[in-house]
C-alpha positions as semicolon CSV with decimal commas, in nm:
position;residue;x (nm);y (nm);z (nm)
1;M;-6,966;14,062;27,816
2;V;-6,838;13,787;27,560
3;R;-7,189;13,625;27,553
4;N;-7,340;13,959;27,481
5;C;-7,084;13,970;27,149
6;G;-7,240;13,647;27,037
7;A;-6,941;13,450;27,132
8;G;-6,859;13,180;27,376
9;V;-6,575;13,150;27,645
10;V;-6,327;12,865;27,586
11;A;-6,089;12,954;27,898
12;M;-6,061;13,218;28,155
13;S;-5,790;13,334;28,401
14;A;-5,725;13,599;28,658
15;S;-5,386;13,767;28,686
16;N;-5,171;13,899;28,964
17;W;-5,387;13,701;29,216
18;T;-5,090;13,610;29,433
19;S;-4,824;13,870;29,299
20;L;-4,972;14,179;29,478
21;A;-4,870;14,086;29,802
22;D;-4,536;14,127;29,956
23;E;-4,275;14,273;29,695
24;E;-3,958;14,210;29,925
25;A;-4,100;13,826;29,932
26;L;-4,134;13,846;29,549
27;S;-3,800;14,005;29,488
28;K;-3,621;13,700;29,662
29;L;-3,816;13,461;29,473
30;E;-3,737;13,625;29,145
31;A;-3,349;13,642;29,246
32;N;-3,356;13,233;29,224
33;R;-3,426;13,114;28,882
34;Q;-3,573;12,774;28,987
35;R;-3,780;12,938;29,278
36;W;-3,917;13,211;29,047
37;Q;-4,012;12,961;28,771
38;R;-4,204;12,743;29,029
39;Y;-4,384;13,043;29,172
40;L;-4,483;13,148;28,827
41;D;-4,616;12,798;28,764
42;Q;-4,796;12,821;29,077
43;E;-4,941;13,148;29,013
44;V;-5,061;13,050;28,666
45;A;-5,242;12,747;28,805
46;A;-5,384;12,945;29,083
47;C;-5,518;13,187;28,857
48;A;-5,707;12,942;28,655
49;E;-5,895;12,838;28,939
50;P;-6,271;12,963;28,934
51;G;-6,241;13,128;29,278
52;A;-5,965;13,336;29,158
53;L;-6,147;13,497;28,912
54;D;-6,283;13,760;29,159
55;G;-5,926;13,837;29,318
56;G;-5,705;13,898;29,021
57;T;-5,636;14,260;28,880
58;H;-5,706;14,154;28,518
59;L;-5,910;13,895;28,351
60;M;-5,795;13,720;28,059
61;F;-6,003;13,498;27,816
62;A;-6,016;13,313;27,513
63;A;-6,333;13,332;27,320
64;R;-6,477;13,163;27,007
65;L;-6,719;13,320;26,766
66;P;-6,995;13,049;26,654
67;R;-6,916;12,915;26,284
68;R;-7,118;13,105;26,045
69;R;-7,154;13,039;25,683
70;S;-7,033;13,282;25,434
71;T;-7,271;13,519;25,291
72;A;-7,184;13,368;24,943
73;L;-7,326;13,010;25,082
74;Q;-7,607;13,164;25,236
75;D;-7,719;13,329;24,910
76;R;-7,704;12,999;24,698
77;R;-8,035;12,872;24,582
78;V;-8,140;12,532;24,483
79;A;-8,288;12,492;24,145
80;N;-8,387;12,145;24,026
81;G;-8,196;11,983;24,291
82;T;-7,838;12,160;24,193
83;L;-7,708;12,445;24,403
84;I;-7,633;12,732;24,179
């Protein structure tokens, strides 16, 4: 999809890869600030793994368009070795 638009993928990640499981277990984790933060850190790391891309509910990505010269630069002509 990204490549079809002329861009390149810089990074990609899944989301909700492990958080769709047991709501009760997630509630217990969320109640403890340190455990919740550790869980979120692990979720982020796991979602960035290539195998997780097929298991998340959403995909997030960063894309970069190729650098293009401006139209003004493309329209410049060289006359006698000087850009005009």
